[in-house]
C-alpha positions, 0 to 999 in steps of 0.5 A: 115402345119397348119396355125392359126385357126379362130373361127366363133364367131357370128355363132351358128351351128345346129346339122345336120347329114350333115356338116352345111357348104359348099364352093361356088364361093370362099365363105362359106355358113353356116347354122346359127342356124335353121332359117338362112344361111349366106354367108361369104368371107374372114371372112366377112359377105356378106349376109344372107337368113332368114326364118320367124318363125315358119319355120326352116331349117332341113338340110344343104344347098347344091349348084348345079353348073349345074343350079347355085342353092342352095337347102335346106330342110325346116320343114322336108318335103319341098324342097327350091330352090333359086339362090345365087344371090337372096336377099331373099328366097321369089324368090325361089321355094318350093316343099312340099312332103308327107313324111319326108326328110333326106337330099339333096345329091349333085352331081358333074355333075348332079342336086342333089338328094333328099333322104327321111328318108325311103330310097326313092329318088327323082331326082331334075331334075324331080321336075316340072314333079312329086313329087313322090319318087322312089325306096324302103323304105329300112330303117325301123322305127327301124333304124336311118339314120345317113349319106348319100352321092353319086357318079357318074359313067358311066351310073349311080349314086350310093347312099350310106347310113349309119344306126344304128339299135335301141338297137344295136352297129353294123352300117349298110352300104347300097348302091343302083344305079339309072339308067334311072330314076329308083332305083335298085341293093340294098345291105347292109352290117354290119360294124363290127370290133371285139369288137371295136366301129366305131367312125367316117366315111367319103367318099373318092371321090378320090378313091371311097371308104368308110373310117372308124376310130375305137376306137383303132385308126385303119383306114380302107378303104372300096372300094364300089364295095365289101366293103372288108375292108383293113387297111389304117392307124394304129394310135397307140396313140389313147386310148379311146378318147372321140370323133374322126372325120376324113376327106379326104383331097386328094387322098393321105392325110387324117385329123384326129381330136381327142377330149380328154375330160379329157385334154379338147383339140383337136389334129388335125393331117394330115396323108400321107396314101400313105407312112403312115407318119404324115405330120402336127399336131396341138393342140386346147384347146377345151371343150368336144363336143357331136356333133363332125364333120370334113370336108375339104373345099378347102384348109381349115379344118372345125371342128364342136364342137356342136354349134361352128365352127373353120376353120384351113387353111393348105398347103400341099406338094405332097405325096413323099418319101422325104416328108415321110422321113422327109426331109421337116424340117418345116412340123411339127408344135409344137405350142400349142393353148388355148382359149382366151376371145377375140381370139384364142391365141397361147402359145407364148403369155404366154411364152416369150421364145417361137418362131415365124417364120420370113421367106423370099421368097429370102431364100429357107430355113426357117430362124432361129426361133427368140424370139417373145418378141424381134422379131423386135429388133432381126431382125437386127442380122446377116443373117436375117437383110441382107436378109430382107434389100435386100428384102426391097430394091427390094420391094421399087425399083420394086414397082408394078413389085415386085413378090414373092412366098409368098407375105403375108409372105414377107409383114409381114416380111417387116412390122416388119422390118419397125417398127424396123427401125422406133422405134429403134434409133441405125441402120446402114440401109439407108432405110427410114421406112416411105417410106417402110411403105407407099409402104407396105400399097399401096401393094396388098395382100390376106386379110384372109392370111395377117390377120393370119400373123398379129396376130403374132405381139405384141400388142405394135406393133399393137398400133404403126401401128394403130398410123401410119395409123391415122397419114397418114390419117391426113397427119402427115406422107407424102412421096414425092417419092411415092404415098400415100395410099388412104382412102380405103387402110388405111381403109383396114389396120385399118380393118385388125388390128382390126380383128387380134388384137381387144384386142388392144382396150380393155384396158380401163385404158391405157391413150395412148390407150384411146387417140388412140380410140378417134382418131379412133372414129373421123377417122371413123366418118369422113370417113363414106360413102367412103367405102363399109365395113364402117358399119362392122368396125363401128359396131365392134367399137361401140360394143367394146365401149358399151360392155366394157364401154371403152368410154361414149356413147353420147346420144342426148336429143330431140324428134327425132333420126336416127337409121341405121339398116342393113337388 
């Protein structure tokens, strides 16, 4: 099942042959343009490494766990190596070569390999011994090197390359081995499928095979020992798409992205290739893109459309016959998505009759879909109210001992329930909404997952939550039966609301929201220094005020001023 997507608005991707993002120690490293690599965790910018002009990154960064180092190519002919703990690139090591480099190929158990544009290679474990490459220059000047990868098998490393000869539509697959510091066993083969055009490819590290998808929607797998193609999937609905991209999720599942330039949309699908069944699908409203790539990192798909990067988290069941036959009724998502000026918003915002999920861990089957427009009002009807009220009592009574299979989902449901109790006059429930809210705000959670759920609530409820948080910070709401949220916990929830509903603060003519912005501005000014992420949210708020002319910017007239710069 796919979750809501996240658009990296402040990142501009460069059109590398390799995907410009990698996963490292629960963080994401992205090549931001030509001169910067940024480190992001939970959708927060943690750090960046920058090159001074006129130097530039010419390949995507790779990480090696063997020596806990990052590798990247600079200026097409220089290898840069540095530690993820280094504040700047000045402490790194540089190795300059006499010929251009295509990329650095990461390996799982050994140090990476430098692949030159000619096809020669250099083992990074020998960097301090010699910078002379080994092997044949098998790629001619009349061929364009498009892709490369490598695997480790007993006693040797296999390197694979894909090239496209000039003035030709037939791709060529190359492979060779590296044994005891020497390159050998070179072979090449044309990839042809009648009159069809090769649209995308990837490497299947689980099954040691090369995967291709063609213009008619056929997906082939090519075992690397003989490259004899066999049909993996026949996608019958693909008809002359503008672009296709494919990625392996695990040994039994693949993801396919289909970019339709006429409809200006991308259809993302998850397929079980073991049983040839569609497990999940999602539609994104996107513009046509020439550079189109898809990759799987941890439990998310990352889609590159020219300079744009989109993350689509997912969860996946094991490949079973029951799942293939459709016994998991919640596998397919029918939610359509569109672009919005400030967020990626669902069609639910345009149609009040659409539905949202309200789920509960105490009920194994999904609760019935209820209207988003009246989500909080309808939570008191029938079985839904009983389930959530039981969950709320457990949550309050068990405190930190409360355990659940899906904590963020339950916190979201409890939050909606608390808002119903607080703002709906007629209710027979004996639970104090303030007690429930305080317990929610002091609970633990995964921020990135909770943000996805929080995007489902209405703007009115987001405004109410922000008011409640500010009231708690000003001691206007107090609860004696449990501990009140700390400044850091309140700050975390304010940050979550701003990330999930930044449009709450983008209504300059609304008097209520105008007063709320002033309260928030005062709160942020008073709490400076108590929280390590203060500058992130303060800069976000200042940008809202400045770019949307929401609040007048106060200027101090005098000879001096103090400006804080984040370096």
